[in-house]
C-alpha positions in Angstrom: -25.8 -7.9 -20.9 -23.7 -5.5 -19.1 -21.7 -6.4 -16.0 -22.6 -3.6 -13.1 -19.0 -2.5 -11.5 -19.6 -2.5 -7.7 -17.8 1.4 -6.6 -14.3 1.5 -6.3 -13.2 0.4 -2.6 -10.3 2.8 -1.3 -8.6 2.3 2.1 -6.7 5.5 3.6 -4.0 5.4 5.7 -2.7 8.9 7.2 -2.5 10.4 10.3 -4.1 13.3 9.5 -7.8 13.3 10.6 -7.9 16.5 8.2 -6.6 14.8 5.4 -8.2 11.6 5.5 -11.6 14.0 5.9 -10.3 15.9 2.6 -9.6 12.7 0.5 -13.1 10.9 1.6 -14.9 13.9 0.5 -13.2 13.7 -2.7 -13.7 10.0 -3.0 -16.9 9.9 -2.4 -17.9 12.7 -4.7 -16.8 10.5 -7.3 -19.0 8.0 -6.4 -16.0 5.2 -4.8 -16.3 3.9 -1.3 -14.1 4.1 1.6 -13.4 0.6 2.5 -11.3 2.0 6.0 -9.4 4.3 7.1 -6.5 4.2 9.5 -4.1 6.8 11.2 -1.2 4.4 12.3 1.1 2.0 10.2 -0.1 -1.0 12.4 -3.8 -0.5 12.1 -3.0 0.6 8.5 -1.6 -3.2 7.6 -4.6 -5.0 9.4 -7.1 -2.4 8.1 -5.8 -3.0 4.1 -5.2 -6.7 5.0 -8.6 -7.4 6.7 -10.8 -5.3 3.9 -8.6 -6.1 0.7 -9.5 -2.6 -0.8 -9.2 -2.2 -4.6 -6.5 0.5 -3.5 -5.0 1.9 -0.7 -4.0 5.3 -0.6 -0.7 5.8 1.7 0.8 8.7 3.1 4.6 8.7 3.4 4.9 10.0 7.3 2.9 8.9 10.4 3.4 10.3 13.4 4.7 6.7 14.6 6.1 5.2 11.9 6.5 5.5 8.3 4.2 4.5 5.0 7.1 2.9 3.8 6.4 0.0 6.5 3.1 -0.3 5.6 3.6 -1.0 1.8 6.5 -3.3 2.8 4.3 -5.6 5.1 1.2 -5.5 3.0 3.4 -6.4 0.2 4.6 -9.6 2.4 1.1 -10.6 2.6 -0.4 -10.0 -1.1 0.8 -8.1 -4.2 -2.8 -7.7 -5.3 -3.6 -4.6 -3.4 -2.4 -1.6 -5.2 -0.8 1.8 -3.3 -1.0 5.2 -4.5 1.1 7.5 -2.3 0.2 10.9 -1.5 2.5 13.2 0.6 3.8 16.6 1.9 7.0 14.7 0.9 6.9 14.7 -2.8 10.7 15.3 -3.2 12.4 12.9 -6.1 14.1 10.7 -3.7 10.5 9.7 -1.8 8.8 9.3 -5.0 11.6 7.1 -6.3 11.7 5.2 -3.1 7.8 4.5 -3.2 7.6 3.9 -6.7 10.6 1.3 -6.8 9.1 -0.5 -3.9 5.8 -0.9 -5.6 3.7 1.8 -5.5 1.8 2.4 -8.2 1.7 6.5 -8.1 3.1 9.1 -5.9 1.3 12.2 -5.9 2.1 15.5 -4.0 -0.8 16.8 -1.6 -0.1 20.3 -2.1 0.1 20.4 -5.9 -1.3 17.0 -7.3 -4.4 16.5 -5.0 -7.0 16.8 -7.0 -5.8 14.0 -9.5 -6.2 11.5 -6.7 -9.5 10.3 -7.9 -8.6 9.9 -11.6 -5.5 8.0 -10.4 -7.8 5.7 -7.8 -10.1 4.8 -11.0 -6.8 4.3 -13.4 -5.1 2.1 -10.7 -8.2 0.1 -9.5 -9.1 -1.2 -13.2 -5.9 -2.7 -13.0 -6.4 -4.3 -9.9 -6.7 -7.8 -9.5 -8.8 -7.7 -6.1 -11.2 -5.7 -8.3 -14.5 -7.1 -7.7 -17.4 -6.8 -10.0 -21.4 -7.9 -9.8 -22.6 -10.5 -12.0 -26.0 -10.2 -13.4 -28.8 -12.6 -12.2 -29.8 -14.9 -14.9 -33.4 -14.7 -15.4 -33.1 -17.9 -17.3 
């Protein structure tokens, strides 16, 4: 008997409402669920830890802080939540810094935006936090 997987749950941490809206549309179109959203680093850390998503999508730069602070704070609490970083700041130094800090993937918002859904699926399947619905036994 096959196990039915629950939808992949993604948390979006980005201070741009437009970016969050676009990300939401792409992910929902692929059958994924949005576990939560945040526009400040503090709200992102609290939301990610509260919802325990399968994957967190994180921006590099917030109006009031940095994505690195979010990544570091969540990593101190748990290593079970993978991060995909999406940014307009996709220079090699940013990529290297976030990947070295534990991000699973780094995407450029301008040129790699449409790779997000496939990267989320790949990363979620490797996530220790990924949950599955167990079928109910009929015996």
